[in-house]
C-alpha positions as a Python dict, from the first residue, in 0.01 Angstrom:
ca = {
    (1, 'X'): (0, 0, 0),
    (2, 'X'): (-11, 137, -337),
    (3, 'X'): (-197, -38, -638),
    (4, 'X'): (-108, -86, -991),
    (5, 'X'): (-464, -110, -1222),
    (6, 'X'): (-483, -277, -1514),
    (7, 'X'): (-801, -200, -1678),
    (8, 'X'): (-932, -229, -2056),
    (9, 'X'): (-776, 27, -2263),
    (10, 'X'): (-1004, 224, -2533),
    (11, 'X'): (-900, 383, -2829),
    (12, 'X'): (-1078, 613, -3039),
    (13, 'X'): (-1191, 522, -3378),
    (14, 'X'): (-918, 652, -3655),
    (15, 'X'): (-1081, 891, -3897),
    (16, 'X'): (-923, 1064, -4227),
    (17, 'X'): (-824, 1366, -4022),
    (18, 'X'): (-591, 1139, -3813),
    (19, 'X'): (-386, 985, -4074),
    (20, 'X'): (-34, 1125, -4049),
    (21, 'X'): (47, 1323, -4376),
    (22, 'X'): (386, 1410, -4545),
    (23, 'X'): (445, 1610, -4889),
    (24, 'X'): (561, 1315, -5042),
    (25, 'X'): (692, 996, -5025),
    (26, 'X'): (1050, 1063, -5034),
    (27, 'X'): (981, 1278, -4669),
    (28, 'X'): (821, 1014, -4541),
    (29, 'X'): (1111, 775, -4628),
    (30, 'X'): (1380, 1011, -4504),
    (31, 'X'): (1172, 1055, -4151),
    (32, 'X'): (1130, 682, -4099),
    (33, 'X'): (1533, 665, -4140),
    (34, 'X'): (1575, 830, -3783),
    (35, 'X'): (1441, 489, -3638),
    (36, 'X'): (1683, 220, -3595),
    (37, 'X'): (1629, -127, -3647),
    (38, 'X'): (1268, -79, -3764),
    (39, 'X'): (1202, -362, -4022),
    (40, 'X'): (837, -160, -4106),
    (41, 'X'): (714, 18, -4416),
    (42, 'X'): (461, 245, -4383),
    (43, 'X'): (279, 375, -4667),
    (44, 'X'): (74, 697, -4617),
    (45, 'X'): (-110, 964, -4845),
    (46, 'X'): (43, 1271, -4951),
    (47, 'X'): (-141, 1558, -4737),
    (48, 'X'): (-8, 1875, -4705),
    (49, 'X'): (84, 2054, -4336),
    (50, 'X'): (182, 1754, -4139),
    (51, 'X'): (564, 1741, -4068),
    (52, 'X'): (421, 1783, -3701),
    (53, 'X'): (190, 1513, -3713),
    (54, 'X'): (503, 1275, -3837),
    (55, 'X'): (727, 1405, -3549),
    (56, 'X'): (475, 1332, -3314),
    (57, 'X'): (415, 957, -3478),
    (58, 'X'): (792, 893, -3514),
    (59, 'X'): (833, 1027, -3123),
    (60, 'X'): (595, 777, -3005),
    (61, 'X'): (757, 503, -3180),
    (62, 'X'): (1100, 557, -3042),
    (63, 'X'): (953, 634, -2706),
    (64, 'X'): (747, 281, -2713),
    (65, 'X'): (1067, 117, -2850),
    (66, 'X'): (1269, 277, -2507),
    (67, 'X'): (1019, 166, -2315),
    (68, 'X'): (1007, -181, -2430),
    (69, 'X'): (1353, -245, -2414),
    (70, 'X'): (1404, -80, -2068),
    (71, 'X'): (1106, -328, -1951),
    (72, 'X'): (1296, -650, -2119),
    (73, 'X'): (1619, -566, -1940),
    (74, 'X'): (1463, -562, -1629),
    (75, 'X'): (1304, -840, -1665),
    (76, 'X'): (1599, -1030, -1788),
    (77, 'X'): (1825, -939, -1481),
    (78, 'X'): (1570, -1018, -1220),
    (79, 'X'): (1665, -1370, -1140),
    (80, 'X'): (1378, -1612, -1109),
    (81, 'X'): (1301, -1739, -766),
    (82, 'X'): (1348, -2099, -651),
    (83, 'X'): (980, -2245, -664),
    (84, 'X'): (907, -2602, -431),
    (85, 'X'): (575, -2759, -450),
    (86, 'X'): (399, -2771, -88),
    (87, 'X'): (168, -3056, -84),
    (88, 'X'): (29, -3035, 273),
    (89, 'X'): (-136, -2671, 142),
    (90, 'X'): (-275, -2816, -234),
    (91, 'X'): (-501, -3028, -328),
    (92, 'X'): (-586, -3170, -694),
    (93, 'X'): (-768, -3478, -896),
    (94, 'X'): (-808, -3735, -972),
    (95, 'X'): (-782, -3868, -595),
    (96, 'X'): (-894, -3542, -440),
    (97, 'X'): (-1116, -3652, -168),
    (98, 'X'): (-1112, -3971, 92),
    (99, 'X'): (-1412, -4238, 85),
    (100, 'X'): (-1538, -4037, 402),
    (101, 'X'): (-1572, -3732, 228),
    (102, 'X'): (-1268, -3500, 362),
    (103, 'X'): (-977, -3365, 183),
    (104, 'X'): (-632, -3471, 288),
    (105, 'X'): (-496, -3162, 482),
    (106, 'X'): (-790, -2906, 442),
    (107, 'X'): (-1112, -2865, 593),
    (108, 'X'): (-1462, -2796, 418),
    (109, 'X'): (-1753, -2616, 564),
    (110, 'X'): (-2115, -2470, 452),
    (111, 'X'): (-2247, -2607, 133),
    (112, 'X'): (-1889, -2714, -5),
    (113, 'X'): (-1927, -3042, -190),
    (114, 'X'): (-1574, -3265, -216),
    (115, 'X'): (-1530, -3540, -483),
    (116, 'X'): (-1303, -3724, -682),
    (117, 'X'): (-1154, -3451, -942),
    (118, 'X'): (-1312, -3145, -788),
    (119, 'X'): (-1434, -2926, -481),
    (120, 'X'): (-1780, -2780, -541),
    (121, 'X'): (-1799, -2471, -330),
    (122, 'X'): (-2119, -2385, -401),
    (123, 'X'): (-2423, -2551, -579),
    (124, 'X'): (-2639, -2345, -831),
    (125, 'X'): (-2898, -2289, -564),
    (126, 'X'): (-2997, -1943, -395),
    (127, 'X'): (-2829, -1833, -102),
    (128, 'X'): (-2560, -2085, -55),
    (129, 'X'): (-2206, -2033, 121),
    (130, 'X'): (-1908, -2279, 112),
    (131, 'X'): (-1519, -2277, 168),
    (132, 'X'): (-1232, -2514, 217),
    (133, 'X'): (-939, -2398, 429),
    (134, 'X'): (-574, -2528, 508),
    (135, 'X'): (-579, -2714, 807),
    (136, 'X'): (-153, -2614, 875),
    (137, 'X'): (-57, -2285, 885),
    (138, 'X'): (190, -2123, 621),
    (139, 'X'): (483, -1984, 770),
    (140, 'X'): (681, -1890, 452),
    (141, 'X'): (765, -1532, 313),
    (142, 'X'): (680, -1597, -28),
    (143, 'X'): (446, -1810, -204),
    (144, 'X'): (279, -1889, -546),
    (145, 'X'): (-69, -1981, -579),
    (146, 'X'): (-193, -2158, -877),
    (147, 'X'): (-604, -2216, -869),
    (148, 'X'): (-803, -2395, -1125),
    (149, 'X'): (-1204, -2324, -1114),
    (150, 'X'): (-1514, -2315, -1332),
    (151, 'X'): (-1775, -2086, -1266),
    (152, 'X'): (-2070, -2183, -1439),
    (153, 'X'): (-2463, -2110, -1501),
    (154, 'X'): (-2770, -2117, -1708),
    (155, 'X'): (-2822, -1736, -1630),
    (156, 'X'): (-2664, -1456, -1842),
    (157, 'X'): (-2552, -1278, -1507),
    (158, 'X'): (-2412, -1499, -1201),
    (159, 'X'): (-2394, -1476, -850),
    (160, 'X'): (-2202, -1382, -658),
    (161, 'X'): (-1860, -1514, -685),
    (162, 'X'): (-1561, -1694, -553),
    (163, 'X'): (-1292, -1574, -356),
    (164, 'X'): (-923, -1725, -260),
    (165, 'X'): (-783, -1590, 78),
    (166, 'X'): (-461, -1555, 255),
    (167, 'X'): (-553, -1461, 637),
    (168, 'X'): (-430, -1464, 977),
    (169, 'X'): (-698, -1718, 1109),
    (170, 'X'): (-956, -1910, 894),
    (171, 'X'): (-1295, -1733, 815),
    (172, 'X'): (-1495, -2038, 817),
    (173, 'X'): (-1827, -1849, 737),
    (174, 'X'): (-1935, -1488, 686),
    (175, 'X'): (-2110, -1252, 430),
    (176, 'X'): (-1799, -1184, 192),
    (177, 'X'): (-1817, -1451, -64),
    (178, 'X'): (-1904, -1712, 225),
    (179, 'X'): (-1604, -1620, 440),
    (180, 'X'): (-1563, -1367, 719),
    (181, 'X'): (-1558, -1028, 732),
    (182, 'X'): (-1296, -804, 858),
    (183, 'X'): (-1021, -1032, 790),
    (184, 'X'): (-670, -983, 886),
    (185, 'X'): (-485, -1045, 521),
    (186, 'X'): (-571, -1055, 160),
    (187, 'X'): (-847, -1170, -42),
    (188, 'X'): (-882, -1194, -422),
    (189, 'X'): (-1251, -1212, -527),
    (190, 'X'): (-1401, -1333, -880),
    (191, 'X'): (-1697, -1101, -840),
    (192, 'X'): (-1945, -1193, -1110),
    (193, 'X'): (-2257, -966, -1008),
    (194, 'X'): (-2268, -639, -1047),
    (195, 'X'): (-2410, -450, -719),
    (196, 'X'): (-2344, -117, -816),
    (197, 'X'): (-2485, -117, -1125),
    (198, 'X'): (-2192, 56, -1300),
    (199, 'X'): (-2127, -283, -1592),
    (200, 'X'): (-1765, -321, -1449),
    (201, 'X'): (-1842, -726, -1352),
    (202, 'X'): (-1740, -989, -1406),
    (203, 'X'): (-1393, -851, -1219),
    (204, 'X'): (-1108, -953, -1015),
    (205, 'X'): (-1101, -717, -744),
    (206, 'X'): (-755, -742, -475),
    (207, 'X'): (-881, -627, -138),
    (208, 'X'): (-601, -605, 150),
    (209, 'X'): (-773, -570, 525),
    (210, 'X'): (-584, -534, 881),
    (211, 'X'): (-888, -680, 1068),
    (212, 'X'): (-1098, -387, 1084),
    (213, 'X'): (-1278, -313, 754),
    (214, 'X'): (-1590, -424, 663),
    (215, 'X'): (-1614, -494, 315),
    (216, 'X'): (-1857, -257, 82),
    (217, 'X'): (-2088, -512, -84),
    (218, 'X'): (-2294, -242, -218),
    (219, 'X'): (-2011, -94, -443),
    (220, 'X'): (-1834, -410, -488),
    (221, 'X'): (-1549, -289, -289),
    (222, 'X'): (-1469, -32, -557),
    (223, 'X'): (-1338, 227, -281),
    (224, 'X'): (-1131, -37, -89),
    (225, 'X'): (-964, -237, -407),
    (226, 'X'): (-625, -234, -405),
    (227, 'X'): (-584, -348, -764),
    (228, 'X'): (-847, -483, -1027),
    (229, 'X'): (-923, -560, -1355),
    (230, 'X'): (-1214, -652, -1566),
    (231, 'X'): (-1209, -1021, -1659),
    (232, 'X'): (-1552, -1249, -1763),
    (233, 'X'): (-1469, -1611, -1619),
    (234, 'X'): (-1817, -1763, -1668),
    (235, 'X'): (-1919, -2023, -1890),
    (236, 'X'): (-1570, -2053, -2023),
    (237, 'X'): (-1472, -2375, -2265),
    (238, 'X'): (-1180, -2449, -2049),
    (239, 'X'): (-1108, -2432, -1698),
    (240, 'X'): (-978, -2060, -1563),
    (241, 'X'): (-685, -2078, -1421),
    (242, 'X'): (-519, -1776, -1153),
    (243, 'X'): (-186, -1742, -1108),
    (244, 'X'): (-120, -1547, -725),
    (245, 'X'): (249, -1437, -639),
    (246, 'X'): (347, -1277, -328),
    (247, 'X'): (722, -1210, -373),
    (248, 'X'): (921, -907, -204),
    (249, 'X'): (603, -765, -61),
    (250, 'X'): (435, -748, -392),
    (251, 'X'): (155, -925, -496),
    (252, 'X'): (80, -1036, -864),
    (253, 'X'): (-213, -1191, -1023),
    (254, 'X'): (-201, -1320, -1352),
    (255, 'X'): (-509, -1491, -1549),
    (256, 'X'): (-603, -1774, -1807),
    (257, 'X'): (-903, -1664, -1951),
    (258, 'X'): (-1016, -2039, -2029),
    (259, 'X'): (-1012, -1981, -2401),
    (260, 'X'): (-749, -2216, -2491),
    (261, 'X'): (-637, -2564, -2314),
    (262, 'X'): (-297, -2377, -2304),
    (263, 'X'): (-238, -2377, -1942),
    (264, 'X'): (54, -2164, -1969),
    (265, 'X'): (-116, -1902, -2150),
    (266, 'X'): (-152, -1630, -1892),
    (267, 'X'): (-185, -1260, -1904),
    (268, 'X'): (-132, -954, -1674),
    (269, 'X'): (-443, -892, -1463),
    (270, 'X'): (-343, -666, -1140),
    (271, 'X'): (-8, -596, -947),
    (272, 'X'): (-4, -480, -576),
    (273, 'X'): (341, -311, -491),
    (274, 'X'): (439, -269, -58),
    (275, 'X'): (143, -538, 22),
    (276, 'X'): (195, -613, 396),
    (277, 'X'): (34, -959, 489),
    (278, 'X'): (65, -1152, 805),
    (279, 'X'): (382, -1366, 821),
    (280, 'X'): (208, -1667, 866),
    (281, 'X'): (-165, -1797, 800),
    (282, 'X'): (-400, -2009, 638),
    (283, 'X'): (-510, -2029, 239),
    (284, 'X'): (-872, -2094, 192),
    (285, 'X'): (-1122, -2070, -135),
    (286, 'X'): (-1510, -1958, -64),
    (287, 'X'): (-1810, -1905, -275),
    (288, 'X'): (-2119, -1766, -242),
    (289, 'X'): (-2460, -1764, -414),
    (290, 'X'): (-2752, -1517, -399),
    (291, 'X'): (-3063, -1463, -593),
    (292, 'X'): (-2881, -1550, -864),
    (293, 'X'): (-2695, -1867, -866),
    (294, 'X'): (-2373, -2029, -1033),
    (295, 'X'): (-2188, -2352, -980),
    (296, 'X'): (-1796, -2251, -852),
    (297, 'X'): (-1588, -2551, -873),
    (298, 'X'): (-1238, -2563, -758),
    (299, 'X'): (-1061, -2851, -995),
    (300, 'X'): (-684, -2793, -810),
    (301, 'X'): (-533, -2562, -571),
    (302, 'X'): (-133, -2527, -611),
    (303, 'X'): (105, -2398, -346),
    (304, 'X'): (494, -2302, -425),
    (305, 'X'): (736, -2203, -165),
    (306, 'X'): (968, -1942, -356),
    (307, 'X'): (1291, -1895, -203),
    (308, 'X'): (1517, -1566, -315),
    (309, 'X'): (1848, -1661, -577),
    (310, 'X'): (2116, -1703, -373),
    (311, 'X'): (1944, -1838, -42),
    (312, 'X'): (1907, -2199, 21),
    (313, 'X'): (1593, -2377, 19),
    (314, 'X'): (1503, -2506, 369),
    (315, 'X'): (1501, -2906, 337),
    (316, 'X'): (1136, -3091, 398),
    (317, 'X'): (1276, -3223, 714),
    (318, 'X'): (1302, -2887, 871),
    (319, 'X'): (899, -2868, 827),
    (320, 'X'): (846, -3130, 1091),
    (321, 'X'): (995, -3061, 1451),
    (322, 'X'): (1232, -3282, 1614),
    (323, 'X'): (1062, -3352, 1908),
    (324, 'X'): (777, -3449, 1672),
    (325, 'X'): (1008, -3706, 1470),
    (326, 'X'): (1127, -3868, 1769),
    (327, 'X'): (808, -3926, 1919),
    (328, 'X'): (714, -4082, 1558),
    (329, 'X'): (1012, -4289, 1605),
    (330, 'X'): (925, -4396, 1952),
    (331, 'X'): (558, -4538, 1820),
    (332, 'X'): (716, -4714, 1557),
    (333, 'X'): (983, -4866, 1740),
    (334, 'X'): (705, -4996, 2044),
    (335, 'X'): (481, -5119, 1728),
    (336, 'X'): (804, -5303, 1599),
    (337, 'X'): (853, -5480, 1917),
    (338, 'X'): (508, -5525, 1992),
    (339, 'X'): (465, -5719, 1680),
    (340, 'X'): (773, -5931, 1738),
    (341, 'X'): (608, -6027, 2053),
    (342, 'X'): (261, -6137, 1921),
    (343, 'X'): (465, -6320, 1693),
    (344, 'X'): (675, -6543, 1933),
    (345, 'X'): (344, -6583, 2164),
    (346, 'X'): (162, -6713, 1867),
    (347, 'X'): (435, -6970, 1783),
    (348, 'X'): (465, -7097, 2132),
    (349, 'X'): (87, -7179, 2171),
    (350, 'X'): (57, -7300, 1809),
    (351, 'X'): (419, -7528, 1755),
    (352, 'X'): (231, -7743, 1496),
    (353, 'X'): (148, -7477, 1289),
    (354, 'X'): (403, -7412, 1062),
    (355, 'X'): (373, -7091, 879),
    (356, 'X'): (488, -7024, 491),
    (357, 'X'): (811, -6847, 477),
    (358, 'X'): (799, -6462, 407),
    (359, 'X'): (959, -6527, 74),
    (360, 'X'): (718, -6744, -61),
    (361, 'X'): (414, -6544, 14),
    (362, 'X'): (536, -6281, -239),
    (363, 'X'): (588, -6303, -639),
    (364, 'X'): (936, -6238, -753),
    (365, 'X'): (1004, -6043, -1062),
    (366, 'X'): (1098, -6364, -1245),
    (367, 'X'): (826, -6538, -1146),
    (368, 'X'): (566, -6296, -1249),
    (369, 'X'): (739, -6251, -1523),
    (370, 'X'): (731, -6604, -1629),
    (371, 'X'): (371, -6606, -1521),
    (372, 'X'): (280, -6349, -1790),
    (373, 'X'): (468, -6509, -2085),
    (374, 'X'): (317, -6851, -1995),
    (375, 'X'): (-51, -6671, -1982),
    (376, 'X'): (19, -6543, -2319),
    (377, 'X'): (164, -6824, -2455),
    (378, 'X'): (-178, -7014, -2341),
    (379, 'X'): (-401, -6744, -2481),
    (380, 'X'): (-230, -6781, -2856),
    (381, 'X'): (-252, -7173, -2819),
    (382, 'X'): (-663, -7101, -2786),
    (383, 'X'): (-664, -6846, -3064),
    (384, 'X'): (-468, -7127, -3271),
    (385, 'X'): (-705, -7410, -3169),
    (386, 'X'): (-1025, -7187, -3252),
    (387, 'X'): (-886, -7117, -3577),
    (388, 'X'): (-810, -7453, -3658),
    (389, 'X'): (-1186, -7541, -3566),
    (390, 'X'): (-1304, -7267, -3816),
    (391, 'X'): (-1052, -7342, -4079),
    (392, 'X'): (-1191, -7710, -4080),
    (393, 'X'): (-1562, -7624, -4085),
    (394, 'X'): (-1438, -7404, -4416),
    (395, 'X'): (-1271, -7705, -4566),
    (396, 'X'): (-1546, -7900, -4530),
    (397, 'X'): (-1804, -7658, -4704),
    (398, 'X'): (-1551, -7649, -4989),
    (399, 'X'): (-1514, -8009, -5029),
    (400, 'X'): (-1887, -8042, -5040),
    (401, 'X'): (-1902, -7760, -5328),
    (402, 'X'): (-1654, -7925, -5510),
    (403, 'X'): (-1822, -8266, -5546),
    (404, 'X'): (-2136, -8094, -5588),
    (405, 'X'): (-1961, -7888, -5898),
    (406, 'X'): (-1811, -8210, -6052),
    (407, 'X'): (-2107, -8406, -6049),
    (408, 'X'): (-2318, -8113, -6253),
    (409, 'X'): (-2006, -8156, -6501),
    (410, 'X'): (-2033, -8512, -6526),
    (411, 'X'): (-2374, -8472, -6600),
    (412, 'X'): (-2322, -8216, -6855),
    (413, 'X'): (-2026, -8456, -7019),
    (414, 'X'): (-2278, -8717, -7032),
    (415, 'X'): (-2510, -8485, -7237),
    (416, 'X'): (-2265, -8377, -7430),
    (417, 'X'): (-2197, -8712, -7548),
    (418, 'X'): (-2553, -8772, -7629),
    (419, 'X'): (-2512, -8498, -7893),
    (420, 'X'): (-2683, -8199, -7637),
    (421, 'X'): (-2430, -7918, -7603),
    (422, 'X'): (-2470, -7687, -7327),
    (423, 'X'): (-2331, -7310, -7307),
    (424, 'X'): (-2288, -7346, -6908),
    (425, 'X'): (-2019, -7606, -6939),
    (426, 'X'): (-1718, -7375, -7000),
    (427, 'X'): (-1870, -7138, -6671),
    (428, 'X'): (-1889, -7464, -6437),
    (429, 'X'): (-1540, -7547, -6551),
    (430, 'X'): (-1403, -7207, -6431),
    (431, 'X'): (-1597, -7256, -6082),
    (432, 'X'): (-1433, -7603, -6015),
    (433, 'X'): (-1109, -7522, -6122),
    (434, 'X'): (-1146, -7193, -5867),
    (435, 'X'): (-1298, -7452, -5590),
    (436, 'X'): (-1022, -7658, -5623),
    (437, 'X'): (-765, -7363, -5590),
    (438, 'X'): (-938, -7278, -5237),
    (439, 'X'): (-925, -7606, -5141),
    (440, 'X'): (-545, -7662, -5179),
    (441, 'X'): (-514, -7305, -5011),
    (442, 'X'): (-690, -7404, -4705),
    (443, 'X'): (-519, -7758, -4686),
    (444, 'X'): (-203, -7567, -4720),
    (445, 'X'): (-305, -7368, -4440),
    (446, 'X'): (-396, -7680, -4185),
}
C-alpha cells in the first residue's frame, strides 16, 4: 500500500530580503511578458543585483501553471463513475429508528442510542463504547460513503474519537474506538485525543489491516497510518461531513469541516493508492470515550455503488437471489388463497350479513375534492355570520352615539334661541356629521 499525505503547509514569513528586485520597472515588465496568458500586474521596488531572483520567480510561476494545466486535463479526461444509492446499507433521519429502537438493515451494540434523527454512538460519559454495523454484506467492488456527524463536548479537548469501518467481519466491540482490533479491512479514524503528545490532533487517519496488526494507540497509529490530515472536527457550528471513496483500488477521503451550511463544500484530506481491501464485508461506525468524553452523533450514513463508465449497472432485482424471490412469491400466493378461503367461509356462516362493497369503503378523488370544497364553503359561511354579528353590534353602538349627539345639538339650539351662545356647537355638528357618515357606511356593509 502506498499513501499520499496531505498535511498543513507552512510558509516562512516574508522579509525585506525576500522581495524580488529589478533594476527598473521596464526590466520587470519585459520579464513578465514571457509568461503567456497572465493577467497579473506586479509592482516591485527597484533593488540592485536581483536578476536571478526574478528568473527563479518566473520559473516557479510557469511550473505552477503547467502543473495546474496537467491536473485540470487529467481530471477532465477521467470520466465520472455511475453512482447508485444503496438503501440497505444506509440510514438517515427523520425516521431513522423504529418504535422498538432498532435501525432498519443495521444493528447497534454497546452504548449506542438510536433516535428519530440520529444515532448517538457514545454519550459524553467516561469509558463508553458503541457501534453500528450493517446486517448484510456489501459485495460490490467500488463504493462511496458519505457520513454526516457531530463530535461535541464541553472541554477544550475531547476523547477518544470516531471511526468508519469496512471490514470482512463485524467488529462489534473492542479497544479500537469501540470496535475490534486486528480487523481485516480499512478504518478511517477521527482521532480527537493526542495520545503521543505531539500536538497533531484532532486528526483523520487511514489505517489498513490484514487481520494481524495490533493498533498502536499510544502513538495514535502514526507508524501504521497509510494517510492522514489534520482537521479539527469538534464543536463545529454545522455537522461535519466526510466523503470516503474507494474506486479502482484508490481510497480518497474528502472532508467538509462544518463551518458552512453548504453540503458540497468538500476539501481534500488524504489519498491512498494501491489499497487492497476485502471484496465483500460490512460497513460500521464506532466511537469510544476515555477519561475525557464527547458526544459522538452520526446523523446519516449514505452508501453509493460505483460503476465504471461504459459498464452496465446491475439491475436492483439481481441483489435478491432467484430462489428467495420464488419463495416470497409462493408465500404471497398461499396467503392470498387463504384469505379468499376465509372470506367464503365467513359468507357461508353469516349469509344475512351483507358487507359493504369494496368501492364504498374508500373515498374517491372526486368525493374528497367535493368534501374539501364543502368544508371550505362552510367555514366561509360561519366567518360571514360572525362578521355580521359584529357589524350589528357596531351599528347599534353608532346609533346610540348619533342619538346622544342629536339630543345635545337640540339642547344647544334651544339655548341659542334663548340668547345663550355656546362655542362648542360647531364641534358637535362636526361630530354628528361624522357619526352619520359612519352609520351610512355600516348600513352599506350589511
